[in-house]
LOBA-441779 format. One line per 3 residues: number of its first residue (from 1); for each residue x, y, z of N, C-alpha, C. Coordinates in Angstrom, 3 decimals, decimal comma, padded with zeros to 6 digits. Each point is the difference from the previous one (the first is absolute). Layout:
BEGIN
NUM) X:Y:Z:X:Y:Z:X:Y:Z  ... .
END
This chain:
BEGIN
1) 003,388:005,037:011,005:-000,719:000,616:-001,338:-001,179:-000,353:000,230  -001,339:000,708:-000,201:-001,225:-000,108:000,198:-000,394:-000,812:-001,295  -000,772:-000,936:-000,265:-000,435:-000,760:-001,138:-000,830:000,727:-001,020 .
4) -000,636:001,201:000,527:-000,680:000,675:-000,693:000,923:000,759:-000,717  000,892:000,650:000,497:001,048:000,884:-000,661:000,867:-000,823:-000,697  000,137:-001,488:-000,013:000,972:-000,652:-000,914:-001,277:-000,346:-001,230 .
7) -001,182:000,005:000,415:-000,993:-000,395:-001,517:000,117:001,265:-000,670  -000,211:001,055:000,763:000,099:001,332:-000,796:001,285:000,348:-001,019  001,333:-000,715:000,555:000,498:000,420:-000,756:000,183:-000,988:-001,383 .
10) -000,202:-001,156:000,298:-000,075:-000,837:-000,872:-001,230:000,369:-001,345  -001,178:000,105:000,572:-000,732:000,889:-000,744:000,308:001,080:-001,300  000,833:000,946:000,943:000,639:000,955:-000,635:001,317:-000,261:-001,450 .
13) 000,639:-001,533:000,789:000,857:-000,323:-001,141:-000,952:-001,089:-001,040  -001,404:000,232:-000,234:-000,511:-000,856:-001,095:-000,151:-001,564:000,529  000,035:-000,364:001,308:-000,452:-001,423:000,251:-001,197:000,220:000,420 .
16) -000,652:-001,188:-000,063:-001,178:-000,270:000,464:-000,089:-001,228:000,826  -001,488:-000,319:000,748:-000,012:-001,059:001,165:-000,492:-001,114:-001,153  000,611:-001,091:-000,116:-000,363:-001,394:-000,579:-001,368:-000,472:000,565 .
19) 000,474:-000,444:001,275:-001,140:-000,559:000,713:000,485:-000,368:001,615  -000,907:-000,203:000,529:-000,285:000,267:001,776:000,471:-001,450:000,355  000,689:-000,381:000,894:000,456:-001,412:000,705:-000,672:000,410:001,143 .
22) 000,427:-001,485:001,109:-000,566:000,318:001,295:000,842:000,743:000,857  001,394:-000,360:-000,530:000,974:000,850:000,730:001,077:001,002:-000,626  -000,343:-000,176:-001,543:000,798:000,958:-000,945:-000,863:000,549:-000,980 .
25) 000,537:000,802:-000,469:-000,917:000,940:-001,159:001,148:-000,219:-001,379  -000,461:-000,337:-000,983:000,918:-000,120:-001,359:000,198:001,172:-000,776  000,836:000,782:-000,262:000,308:001,304:-000,614:000,691:-000,524:-001,224 .
28) -000,441:000,865:-001,238:000,806:-000,288:-001,204:000,359:001,470:-000,620  001,294:-000,234:-000,493:000,435:001,206:-000,694:-000,485:-000,339:-001,665  -000,848:000,238:-000,717:-000,300:-000,229:-001,322:001,141:000,170:-001,273 .
31) 000,582:000,993:000,488:001,235:000,556:-000,749:001,106:-001,196:-000,210  000,499:-000,551:001,390:000,671:-000,902:-000,415:-000,225:-001,376:000,379  -001,754:-000,289:001,022:-000,090:-001,167:-000,270:-000,238:-000,702:001,331 .
34) 001,270:000,626:000,820:000,283:-000,575:001,292:-001,072:000,187:001,040  -000,219:-001,036:000,678:-001,104:-000,243:001,165:000,905:000,119:001,110  -000,643:000,568:001,077:000,414:-000,016:001,334:-000,968:-000,258:001,055 .
37) 000,324:-000,871:001,266:-000,973:-000,009:000,992:000,130:000,992:001,185  -001,011:000,815:000,588:-000,077:000,763:000,676:-000,426:-000,669:001,460  000,482:-000,071:001,311:-000,884:-000,335:001,083:-000,924:000,933:000,390 .
40) -000,967:-000,540:000,402:-001,394:001,002:000,546:-000,128:000,512:001,147  001,118:000,284:000,527:000,395:000,573:001,389:000,090:001,482:-000,440  -000,703:000,769:001,068:000,025:001,649:-000,093:001,175:000,480:000,087 .
43) 001,276:-000,731:000,680:001,497:000,646:000,007:000,787:-001,354:-000,794  000,704:000,545:-001,057:000,946:-000,618:-000,531:001,399:000,372:000,056  000,924:-000,726:000,451:001,443:000,383:000,354:000,366:000,883:-001,236 .
46) 001,054:000,798:000,150:000,351:001,205:-000,852:001,224:-000,783:-001,159  000,407:-001,133:000,463:000,731:-000,837:-000,865:-000,763:-000,988:-000,980  -000,863:-000,480:000,498:-001,065:-000,496:-000,595:-000,259:000,875:-001,278 .
49) -000,690:000,946:000,310:-000,820:000,952:-000,563:000,983:000,502:-001,201  001,364:000,373:000,308:000,916:000,300:-001,127:000,312:-000,874:-000,782  000,014:-001,632:000,366:000,188:-000,858:-000,688:-001,230:-000,429:-001,075 .
52) -001,365:000,236:000,562:-001,083:-000,079:-000,820:000,092:000,962:-001,198  000,233:001,456:000,402:-000,061:001,043:-001,157:001,457:-000,551:-000,854  000,416:-000,271:000,480:001,668:-000,211:-001,138:-000,319:-000,989:-000,793 .
55) -000,613:-001,313:000,554:-000,621:-001,287:-000,989:-000,996:000,755:-001,214  -000,815:000,803:000,755:-001,226:000,169:-001,124:000,769:001,309:-001,030  001,018:000,718:-000,006:000,616:001,009:-000,259:-000,993:001,172:-000,052 .
58) -000,371:000,271:001,563:-000,817:001,062:000,506:000,857:001,090:000,306  001,289:000,074:000,215:000,530:000,964:001,122:-000,063:001,579:-000,458 .
END
C-alpha cells in the first residue's frame, strides 16, 4: 500500500499527524488516544498497513 493512501485512510478515520521523526511519523487517534508509528517509506507492506489501521481503529 502506498504511504499516501494509508495517510488518506487515517485522515478519513479522524486520525492526525502528531509529529515527524527521522524514520517514522507518529499518528494519533484522538477518540481512543492510541498512537502508532508509520515508516516513512513510499511503499508500506500490506500486512503492516492493516495492523496500523487496526491499532488506530481506522478500518
